[in-house]
C-alpha positions, 0 to 999 in steps of 0.5 A: 474520529472523522478524517478527510478523504483524498479520493485521488489516493484511491484512484492511485490504488487502482493504478497500483492493483492494475500493475500487480494483476498485469505483472502476475498475468504477464500482460502489457510487458509489465512482468515484475512491476508487481514489486513496485506496486507493492512498494506503493501500497506499503508507502501508502500505509505509512503515509496514511498512518500519520494523517498528513492532512491533520495537525496532531494525528499522533494524539490518537495514539496517546491513550489506551482507548485510541490504540485499541480503536486503531487495532480494532479498525485495522482488524475489521479492515484486513482480517475477515476478508483475508480469512474468507478468501484464504479458507475458500481457496484452501477448500476449493483447491484441496490445498496441503498448505498449513492453515495455521501458518496462514491464519496466524501469518507465520508462513504465508505462500504466494502473494499473501507474504504481503499481509505478513508485512502489513500486519506486523507494521500495524502491530508496531505502528502505535509504538512508532507514533508514540515515539513521534508524539513524544518528540513532537510534544516534549522535544518540540520537534517540527514536522520537517525534522520528524520527516528527516528522521524518518527518512534516515530511519528508512535508509538504515532499516532497509540497509541493516534490517536483514534476515540475519537480524529479523525475518518473516517466513514467506513462501517457505523461506526467510523474508526481509521485513520491509520496515524501511518502505513503511517508514518512507511513507510516514516520512512523506506524511510529515513532509506534507504536514510541514507545509514546505511544499505549499507553493504547489497551490500556485499555478506554476506549482500546480503545473509542476506537480502534474508534470512530476506525477505524470513522469512518475506514473510513466516511470512505473511503467517504462521501468519494467524489464521489457522496456529496460532491455531495449536500452540494455539487453542485460536488464531483461530480468531486472525487476526494479521493485525488487532490486531498488525498493527504497527508490521505488518507495521514494517515488511513490511517496513523491507521487502521493505528495504531489497528488495530495497537495494538488487536489484540483490538478488534472492528474488528481481529477483523473484519479478521482473519476468515480469508476477509478476510485471504485476500483481503488476501493476494491483493490485489497480484495482484488489483490487477495483473490486474483492470484487464485483465479489465474491458474483456473483461466486459460486464454490465448493471450496475456492481455485477455487473461488480464481482462478476465482475471481483473473482471472476475476479481472486481466482481468478487470484490463488489459482492464482498463490499456490498454484502460483507464489507459494509456491515463489517465497517458498521460493526467496526464503528461501534467500538466499545471503548470509543468516547461519544 
């Protein structure tokens, strides 16, 4: 199935991965904003799952071959590079961590808790989409109603899906399954399907969409603890991405929505610049490798550390993409049960 590609969303990935690396290298006063960026990545996963630009994206989950094809594609996108990076890091650093725990996503350390969340969400995704397909086809639920139901589900998942109900082991302790954030992304996908924001196609709508997008991007920077402490010193260790994950998810979904619907706006054009799109397409590998590089680089300033780590991570990602990712994606396209 060929789907429309929104390059500005790849550009947003580039912005998010810069937040993550800046947070981990303590650069640009963005410490702690990695949590906000991770919320964005989770929202994007949910958003793209529903194919917001396609009328009946749920149909691909209404057959066994469609579900298996989904798992097949996700496997080749997520697992080979993760195994390659972790096995290399495990060997090069003489790590004493359990290989089985990491390779089976039972107890991931450091930044790799992210993968546990993604893998579990994708395992459950066909079930969610089947339920939505039934509501849409049999119950005649319109897209906007499905969006409302998903917003409500996101709220309750965030509120009640705590470690006393269900948990993932990460960094040696119980971690909440952040299902609510993924559901928030799905909700915004159905908001786009509903067409309720079609007014963005008008000139005033385009201007408003750009202004909202700029405000949300600015908020993702100036909501860091460093800037919040300028207004209230008690917020010097307040990390909004971890303290208000669902609000960060809502802002991320709104940003995805305005950029998707305002494809020829100035902000979308900026995020479609080729180099920014390229970084976004490399963001997954950058995320995996940068954390292992940081302890091995010693530089006098956080800014220089950020630049060095980011450049090295991008270089590794480029090599992986050219030598391994492209062949893997060709292999992924040869799904044995796919109809011609």
